[in-house]
C-alpha positions in Angstrom: 75.3 99.5 76.6 77.1 102.6 75.3 79.1 102.9 78.6 80.2 99.2 78.4 81.3 99.7 74.8 83.4 102.7 75.8 84.9 100.8 78.7 85.7 97.9 76.4 87.2 100.2 73.8 89.4 101.9 76.4 90.6 98.5 77.7 91.4 97.3 74.2 93.3 100.6 73.5 95.4 100.1 76.7 96.1 96.5 75.9 97.1 97.4 72.3 99.5 100.1 73.5 101.0 97.7 76.0 101.3 94.9 73.4 103.0 97.3 70.9 105.5 98.3 73.6 106.1 94.7 74.6 106.7 93.8 70.9 109.5 96.2 70.9 110.9 94.8 74.2 110.7 91.2 72.9 112.3 92.2 69.6 115.2 93.8 71.5 115.6 90.8 73.8 115.5 88.3 70.9 117.9 90.4 68.8 120.4 90.5 71.6 120.1 86.8 72.3 119.0 87.2 75.9 118.3 83.7 77.6 114.7 82.7 77.7 114.5 82.6 81.5 115.8 86.1 81.8 113.5 87.2 79.0 110.5 86.0 81.0 111.6 87.9 84.1 112.3 91.0 82.1 108.9 90.8 80.3 107.1 90.3 83.6 108.8 93.4 85.1 108.2 95.5 82.0 104.5 94.7 82.0 104.2 95.6 85.7 106.2 98.8 85.2 104.2 99.8 82.1 100.9 99.4 83.9 102.2 101.1 87.0 103.6 104.1 85.1 100.4 104.5 83.2 98.3 104.6 86.3 100.8 107.0 88.0 100.8 109.2 84.9 97.0 109.4 85.0 97.0 110.2 88.7 99.5 113.0 88.2 97.3 114.5 85.4 94.3 114.5 87.7 96.3 115.9 90.7 97.7 118.7 88.5 94.3 120.1 87.8 93.0 119.9 91.4 93.1 122.8 93.8 95.5 122.3 96.8 92.7 121.4 99.2 91.2 118.7 97.0 94.7 117.5 96.0 95.7 117.0 99.7 92.4 115.2 100.5 92.7 112.9 97.5 96.4 112.1 98.2 95.7 111.5 101.9 92.8 109.1 100.9 94.9 107.3 98.3 97.9 106.9 100.6 96.1 106.3 103.9 96.8 102.5 103.7 100.5 103.2 103.4 100.5 105.7 106.3 98.6 103.2 108.5 101.4 100.7 108.2 104.2 103.1 109.2 104.9 103.0 113.0 105.9 106.7 112.9 102.4 107.7 111.7 100.6 105.4 114.1 102.3 107.2 117.0 100.5 110.5 116.1 97.3 110.1 118.1 95.3 113.0 116.8 93.7 112.3 113.4 94.0 116.0 112.5 97.7 116.1 113.4 98.3 113.0 111.4 96.4 114.5 108.4 98.5 117.7 108.6 101.7 115.7 108.8 100.7 113.5 105.9 99.7 116.4 103.7 103.1 118.1 104.3 104.8 114.9 103.1 102.5 114.1 100.2 103.9 116.7 97.8 107.3 115.1 98.2 106.1 111.5 97.9 107.2 109.5 94.9 107.3 105.8 94.1 110.5 104.0 93.1 110.9 100.4 91.9 114.2 98.9 92.9 115.8 95.8 91.4 117.0 93.0 93.7 120.1 93.7 95.7 120.0 97.5 95.1 121.3 99.7 97.9 118.5 102.1 98.8 120.3 103.7 101.8 123.9 103.7 102.9 125.1 104.4 106.4 127.7 106.9 105.1 125.1 109.0 103.3 123.0 111.6 105.1 119.5 110.5 105.8 117.5 112.9 103.6 114.4 110.8 102.9 111.8 108.5 104.4 111.6 105.1 102.7 108.4 103.1 103.0 108.6 99.6 101.6 105.1 98.6 100.3 106.0 95.3 98.7 109.0 93.0 98.7 111.7 92.6 101.3 114.3 95.0 102.6 117.5 93.7 104.2 119.7 95.7 106.5 123.4 95.1 106.7 125.8 96.9 109.1 
């Protein structure tokens, strides 16, 4: 029962923090007379982003205290689903080679949330990153 109470208290704390943050966002939107439909979209995105940032923050705290070996194993495990979807990674037949390649990329891996119609890569810019789209759609225009 004690563990359930702790879990419930932690969930309530997280919900309270998000609601306090959302109150500030709602107040700002109302004060600036943002249309209701746009407010709903903004609130939905802010809730998603707040939750995502919290979990990413927690992951970074855990990763920071782990030794490199455990950090690589954890990162590979957490991101194996993403790597399995990328054709480049599927072409590497050896599981060991795939793990080495993945562990070399993982320290440079970061997540970005892009608004609609944002240009994530331009043909006149040098290709200096690998972009993996995990949700949404990506259009390519030449």
